[in-house]
C-alpha positions as CSV (number, residue, x, y, z in Angstrom):
1,M,-67.4,-6.2,101.9
2,R,-66.2,-4.5,105.2
3,V,-69.3,-3.1,107.2
4,L,-69.2,-0.4,109.9
5,V,-72.1,-0.6,112.4
6,A,-72.5,2.5,114.4
7,T,-74.7,2.5,117.4
8,A,-75.2,5.5,120.1
9,V,-74.1,3.6,123.3
10,P,-72.3,0.6,124.2
11,V,-75.4,-1.4,125.3
12,E,-76.6,-1.2,121.9
13,R,-73.4,-2.2,120.4
14,D,-73.1,-5.3,122.6
15,A,-76.7,-6.1,121.5
16,V,-75.5,-6.2,117.9
17,A,-72.4,-8.1,119.0
18,R,-74.5,-11.0,120.3
19,A,-75.8,-11.5,116.9
20,F,-72.5,-12.7,115.7
21,P,-71.8,-16.4,116.9
22,G,-68.4,-17.7,117.7
23,P,-65.9,-17.9,120.4
24,V,-63.7,-15.3,118.9
25,P,-63.8,-12.2,120.9
26,A,-63.9,-8.7,119.4
27,R,-60.5,-7.2,118.9
28,E,-60.4,-3.5,120.1
29,V,-59.0,-0.9,117.7
30,P,-58.3,2.6,119.2
31,L,-59.0,5.6,117.1
32,P,-58.9,9.2,117.9
33,G,-61.7,9.7,120.3
34,V,-63.3,6.2,119.6
35,V,-62.6,2.5,119.9
36,L,-63.9,0.1,117.1
37,Q,-64.7,-3.6,118.2
38,R,-63.6,-5.7,115.1
39,L,-65.5,-8.9,114.6
40,P,-64.4,-11.6,112.4
41,G,-66.1,-11.7,108.8
42,G,-65.3,-8.0,108.2
43,Y,-67.8,-6.2,110.8
44,D,-66.5,-3.5,112.8
45,L,-68.8,-2.2,115.7
46,L,-68.5,1.3,117.0
47,A,-70.4,3.1,120.0
48,A,-70.5,6.6,118.2
49,G,-72.2,8.5,121.0
50,V,-75.5,10.3,121.5
51,G,-76.7,12.8,119.0
52,P,-76.2,13.6,115.4
53,A,-73.1,15.7,115.8
54,L,-71.1,13.2,117.9
55,A,-72.4,10.3,115.7
56,A,-71.3,12.1,112.5
57,A,-67.7,12.9,113.9
58,S,-67.2,9.3,115.3
59,T,-68.4,7.6,112.0
60,A,-66.3,10.1,109.9
61,T,-63.2,9.3,112.2
62,A,-63.7,5.4,111.4
63,L,-64.4,5.8,107.8
64,T,-61.3,8.0,107.5
65,A,-59.1,5.5,109.3
66,A,-60.2,2.7,107.0
67,A,-59.8,4.7,104.0
68,L,-56.4,5.6,104.9
69,D,-55.4,2.0,105.8
70,G,-56.6,1.0,102.2
71,A,-59.5,-1.0,103.4
72,P,-62.5,1.2,103.0
73,Y,-65.9,0.2,104.2
74,G,-68.7,-0.9,101.7
75,L,-71.5,-0.1,103.9
76,V,-72.5,1.9,107.0
77,V,-75.3,0.8,109.3
78,S,-76.7,3.0,112.0
79,A,-78.4,0.7,114.5
80,G,-79.9,0.8,117.9
81,I,-83.2,1.3,119.5
82,G,-85.6,4.4,119.2
83,G,-89.1,5.6,119.6
84,G,-91.9,4.2,117.4
85,F,-95.0,6.1,116.1
86,L,-98.0,4.0,117.3
87,P,-99.8,1.9,116.0
88,D,-97.4,1.6,113.0
89,A,-94.4,0.9,114.8
90,P,-95.4,-1.0,117.9
91,L,-92.9,-1.7,121.1
92,G,-90.5,-4.5,119.9
93,S,-90.9,-4.2,116.2
94,L,-88.2,-3.5,113.8
95,V,-88.0,-0.6,111.5
96,V,-85.7,-0.1,108.6
97,A,-85.5,3.2,106.9
98,D,-86.0,3.9,103.4
99,E,-85.5,7.6,104.2
100,I,-83.2,8.9,107.1
101,T,-84.5,12.4,107.7
102,A,-83.4,15.2,110.1
103,A,-86.6,16.2,111.4
104,D,-85.6,19.5,113.2
105,L,-82.8,20.8,111.1
106,G,-84.1,24.3,110.0
107,A,-86.0,27.2,111.3
108,D,-89.0,28.0,113.3
109,T,-91.1,30.8,111.4
110,P,-94.6,32.6,112.1
111,D,-95.8,30.2,109.5
112,G,-94.5,26.9,111.1
113,F,-91.2,24.8,110.7
114,V,-89.2,25.4,107.5
115,P,-86.7,22.8,106.8
116,V,-83.1,23.8,106.0
117,T,-83.6,22.7,102.3
118,E,-86.2,25.3,102.0
119,L,-83.9,27.9,103.3
120,G,-81.6,27.2,100.3
121,F,-78.8,25.1,101.6
122,G,-77.9,21.7,102.8
123,T,-79.9,18.6,102.9
124,V,-82.3,16.9,105.3
125,T,-82.8,13.2,103.9
126,H,-80.4,10.4,103.0
127,R,-81.9,7.4,101.1
128,P,-80.5,4.0,101.7
129,P,-80.3,1.6,98.5
130,E,-83.5,0.5,97.6
131,S,-82.1,-3.0,96.8
132,L,-80.5,-3.4,100.4
133,V,-83.7,-2.3,102.0
134,R,-85.7,-5.0,100.2
135,E,-83.2,-7.5,101.3
136,V,-83.4,-6.5,104.8
137,V,-87.2,-6.3,104.9
138,S,-87.2,-9.8,103.4
139,A,-84.8,-11.2,105.8
140,T,-86.0,-9.6,108.9
141,G,-89.8,-8.8,108.5
142,A,-88.8,-5.2,109.4
143,R,-91.4,-2.5,108.7
144,V,-90.1,0.1,106.2
145,G,-90.7,3.9,106.3
146,T,-89.1,7.0,107.3
147,V,-86.7,7.0,110.4
148,L,-86.4,10.6,111.9
149,T,-83.3,12.0,113.4
150,V,-84.0,14.4,116.3
151,S,-81.7,16.4,118.6
152,T,-84.3,16.6,121.1
153,V,-86.4,13.4,121.9
154,T,-90.1,13.8,121.5
155,G,-91.8,14.1,124.9
156,T,-95.3,15.6,124.3
157,A,-98.3,14.5,122.2
158,A,-98.4,17.9,120.4
159,R,-94.7,17.4,119.2
160,A,-95.5,13.8,117.9
161,T,-98.5,14.9,116.0
162,A,-96.6,17.8,114.5
163,L,-93.7,15.5,113.4
164,R,-96.1,13.0,111.9
165,A,-98.0,15.6,110.1
166,R,-94.7,16.9,108.5
167,H,-93.5,13.3,107.8
168,P,-96.5,11.2,107.2
169,R,-94.4,8.1,106.5
170,A,-92.5,8.2,109.7
171,L,-92.2,5.2,111.6
172,A,-89.5,5.7,114.2
173,E,-87.3,8.5,115.7
174,A,-83.8,8.3,117.1
175,M,-80.9,10.7,117.6
176,E,-78.0,9.4,115.4
177,G,-79.1,8.1,111.8
178,F,-78.8,11.4,110.1
179,G,-75.3,12.1,111.5
180,V,-74.1,8.7,110.7
181,A,-75.5,9.1,107.0
182,E,-73.9,12.4,106.6
183,A,-70.4,10.9,107.4
184,A,-71.2,8.0,104.9
185,A,-72.0,10.3,102.3
186,A,-69.0,12.4,102.6
187,H,-67.2,9.1,101.9
188,G,-69.4,8.1,99.2
189,V,-70.4,4.9,101.1
190,P,-74.0,3.7,101.2
191,V,-75.9,3.7,104.5
192,L,-78.7,1.7,106.2
193,E,-80.5,2.5,109.4
194,L,-82.2,-0.3,111.5
195,R,-84.2,0.5,114.7
196,A,-85.8,-1.6,117.3
197,V,-88.8,0.1,118.9
198,S,-88.3,0.7,122.7
199,N,-91.0,3.3,123.6
200,P,-93.7,5.3,121.9
201,V,-93.1,8.7,120.4
202,G,-95.1,11.1,122.6
203,P,-95.4,11.9,126.2
204,R,-92.5,10.5,128.3
205,D,-93.8,7.7,130.4
206,R,-90.8,5.5,131.5
207,A,-93.3,2.9,132.8
208,A,-94.1,2.2,129.1
209,W,-90.5,1.8,127.9
210,R,-89.4,-1.8,126.8
211,I,-85.7,-1.3,126.3
212,G,-84.7,-4.9,127.2
213,D,-87.2,-6.2,124.7
214,A,-86.1,-3.8,122.2
215,L,-82.3,-4.8,122.6
216,T,-83.4,-8.5,122.2
217,A,-85.3,-7.5,119.1
218,L,-82.2,-5.8,117.7
219,T,-80.0,-8.9,118.4
220,A,-82.4,-11.1,116.7
221,G,-83.0,-8.6,113.8
222,F,-79.1,-8.1,113.2
223,G,-78.7,-12.0,113.2
224,K,-81.0,-12.2,110.1
225,L,-79.6,-8.8,108.8
226,A,-76.0,-10.0,108.3
227,P,-76.8,-12.7,105.6
228,A,-78.9,-10.3,103.8
229,M,-76.2,-7.8,103.7
230,E,-73.8,-10.7,102.5
231,S,-76.1,-11.5,99.5
232,W,-76.3,-7.8,98.6
233,K,-74.2,-8.1,95.3
234,T,-72.0,-5.2,94.2
235,H,-73.9,-4.7,91.1
236,D,-77.3,-4.2,93.0
237,R,-75.8,-1.3,94.8
238,N,-77.6,1.9,94.5
239,H,-75.6,4.8,95.8
C-alpha cells in the first residue's frame, strides 16, 4: 500500500522522515507547485503548505499524479504539530483524529456560529477508518478525539472556550487536516490525522511553546505508526 504523508512545512516533513531508518536518501519527485520526497517502502512525504486551501491543493496534485501514473495511494496521512486543549492533550502528547472537523467553515449569526452543513451545503467533518484509528492508538498510545482545522489559530481564552463548547470532544487544533481530508475524499482514499502537541490552545504565549519536543514526539510516534499502517489489512478498511 502506497502512503502519502502531508505535513504543512518542511520541518514537520523532516521530523516524519527521521522515523524511517536506512541509509537510502529520499528521492525528490517534482510535481506542479510541490515536490514529493519518495522514501523506500512506499511512503511519499509532502510539505503541502500552511492552511486548508493550500494543503488541499497540494495533496490533490500528488493524488492526481499518482492516479495518472497507475499507482494510486491507499492512504493519506495529515501529520504535524498543533495546539492541544489542556488538560486533555498536554504538551508533547500525540493525538489521532477519529473526526477531522473544519471548525470555522460556516457563518456568524446573531445567535452564534452556524456550520456550513446547517446552511444546507457542504461538509465539515471527515472520519478516518475506525479500524485504522484503533491500530494507531494501540501502537502509539495516542489520545483519540476530534482534531479541529482552523484558518486562524486560536489566540484567546474566549475563542478556545467557544471552540470547546461547540466541539466537546476536541483535543487539538491545526490548520491543514480538513483540507488534506477533502482532497483524499475526492479521490476515494481514506485519511488519517496525527498531531503532536506543541502549545496550548488559548492565549498566545510563545514562552509556553515546545515545538522541539513536539517534533521529537512526532518522529517517535511515526516510527510506531508505520508498522501499524502496514498491519492494517485491506479487508479492514472502512472508507
